[in-house]
N, C-alpha and C positions, 0 to 999 in steps of 0.2 A: 477559424477552425484550429483545433489542437490535436496533435498526434501523440500517443503514448505507446511506448514500446517496452515491454517487460522482458526481463531475463533473470536467470539464476535458479529457476525451479529444478526439481529433480527428485530422485529417490534417496532417502536417508533412513538409517536405523533410529529407533527411539533413543532419545538422549543426545542425538547428534545436532548439528547446526547447518543452517543454510543462510545465504544472503541473497535477497532479491534486489534487483535494480529496476528503475523505471525512468527512461529518458523521455523528456517532454520537449516538444517543438511546436512552433506555430504561434497563434495569437494568445499568449499567456499574459494575463493581467498582472499588474504590480501587486495587487491584493489577491491572493489565492490560497486555497487549502488543498494540499495533496494528501492522499491517503491510500491505504491498502484495505481491500475488502476480500472476503473469501466466500466460496460457495461449495459446500459438500453435496454429494449426491442426495437428492430427496429433501434438501434443506434450503431455506431462504438465504440469499446473500446477506452477509453480516459485516459490519465494520470491524476491522482488526485494530487499526491505529491510523491517526492522521496528524498532520503537522501544518501549522500556518506558515506564511512567509516569514514571520517574525520568530518562528521556532517554538511556538506553544504546541504541546503535544496532548494527545488524547488516546487512551488505550481501552480496549475491551478488557473486562475483568479476567477473562480466561487466559489472557496472554501477558498480563502485568508481571513484571519481574523476569520474564523470559524473552520477550521480543523488545527490540529497540527500533523506533522509526527515526529517520534523519533525512536531511535534504541538503543539497549543495545548490544554492540559488544561482551561483555563477554558471553552473553547468545545467541548470534546470533538471536536476536528477534527484529522484527519491530513492531511498534505501529502506530495507527492512532486514535487520539482523535477527535471525530466529535461532535461539539456543534452547537446549533442553526440550527438543521437539518430542511431541507425543503422537500416537496414532490418530487421536482425535483432531490433530491439526491438519490432517489430510484433506485437501480441497484444491479447487482452482483459485488462485490468488489473482485479483484484479487490481490494477492501478487506477486511481481516480483523481481527477483534478476538477475543482470547482473554482471558476472565476467569480470575483466579487467586485462591486463598485468601490469607491474610495473609502467608504466607512464600514464596509462589510455588511451593510444592511440589505443589499440587493444582490442576489446571485445572478450573474449574467451568462453563465454557461456551465454545462456539466459534460465531462468527457471521460471515456473509459478506454482502457487498454484491452487487448485481445485475451489476456489471461495467461497464466503460467501454472502448470500442474506441480503441486507439492505432495509427495506421497511419503508417509512415515510408516515404516514397517515395525512390527512389534518383535 
């Protein structure tokens, strides 16, 4: 099992910044992808950004140029730096970790954090 604990959410004005953190513990595979998803009221959960163990990143078009995902493999911690926040970024943000086998062809586990609320006021 893997445990994910998010922190750093809160209320911020439009144009402001927030930094989310996610600490992972437990059975973390050497090959894994960690990411941030978000879910706004009445909407489906969507990928915000993710990053592989090697550091390859992937972003949703809506956050490119404003958000930066990073990770510290030694600390098993994932970060999301969010700048130039907009009201439409308001959502519950979830940390996600996918474990993979040695060649990334088989996903061996999917884990979610409890979520942290981000609210951007206009």
